N, C-alpha and C positions, 0 to 999 in steps of 0.2 A: 398777517395784519399789516406789517410794514410795507409790503408790496402795494396794498390798497391805499395806504396813506401817500406813498410816493406817486401812485397813479393819479390820485386826486391833485397832487402838486403839479403834475404835468398838465392836467386839464385846466386847473384854475389859474395858472400863471403862464400865459402864452409866450412864445419866443419872439425875437425881433421880426419885424415885418418891413416890407419894402414901401409901405404907404406913408411913412413919416408920422405915424400916430404916436403921440408922446405918452399917453396913459392907456394902459391895456388891462384886460382881464376883468374878472368879477370884482376885484377890489380897487380897480382903477389906479394902479401904482405905475411909476415910471417904467417905460419899456426896458431900460437897462437892468433894473432891479428884477423885473419879472423874468427876463431872459436868464439871469444867473440862477434864480430859483428853479425855473423850468429845466435848465440844463443839469443842475445838481440832482433834482428829483428824477429826471430821466435816467441819468447814469446809475443812480442807486437802484432804481426800479429794474433796469436791465441786469445789473449785477446780481440782484436777488433772483431774477428769473433764471439766470445762468446757474446760480446755486441750486435752484429747484430742479433744473434739468440734470445737472451733474451729480448731485448728491441724493436728492429725494427720489427722482425717477429711477435711479439705478438700483433700487432695493429689490427689484424682481430677479428672477432666475434666468430670464431670457438673455443670453449673451449677445445675440445680434442686436436686440433693442438697446442693451446697455452700451454697446459700442456706438450706436447712433446717438444716444443721449450724450455720451462723452464728447463725441465729435461736435455736436451742436453746442454744448456748453463751452468747449474750448474755442470754437469759431466765434461765439458771442464775445468771449473775453478778448480774443485777438482783435476783433473789429472795434471793440470799445477802446482798447489800448492804442490802436492806430488813430482813432478819432481824437483821443486825448492829445496825442503827439501833433496831429494836424491843427488842433485848437491852439496849442502852445505856439506853433509856427505862425498861425494867424495873428495871435497877440503880438508876436515879434515883428509884424509888419508885412508878411507875405500875403498876397492877395489870393485867398482860397474862397471859392464860391460859397455863399451862405446857404444855398439850397442843399449842400452836402449833408447838413444836419438832418433834413427830412429824409434823405435817401438812407442814411445810416440807421435812423430810427425805424424806417420801413423794413430794411433788411433784418434788423434784430428782431422785429416782431414776426417776420416770416419764419425765421429760424426757430423761434419759440413756438410758433403755431405748428410747424412741422413736427417738432418733438412732442407737442401736445397731441397731435393726431396719431403719432406712433403709439403714444401711451394709451390712447383710447382705442387702439387696435383697429384703426380704420383700414390699414393696408394689410394685404394677405400675409406678407412676410413678417408682420408684427404680431400675428396671432400667437397666443400662448399655446404651446404644445402640451395638451393634457390627455 
């Protein structure tokens, strides 16, 4: 349920844009406020998705799949930690490209999507041996 709420937060509150628009999103709030809400919701959403992969997906008996889930979960956590560090560096005045946010979000979604496809047994190596 929380993942859904945070996903709505990501959608309803857009992040900063290069067009100089002052009020954004469904609620037409200042772009700076919307960006903070978007970023917080995105990080919480991805943290919950990493939890789902690392804890809930590993409840099966397939050891190969469980290793893949753990690798995906830890990769998501590591990428989020690096992104938080880069965000702090950006706040301190270092010029880091703003498009990095989009790249990080896309990579995190790809990792989650891969784990989801493994869970759905799309790949031959992921098939349960019964």
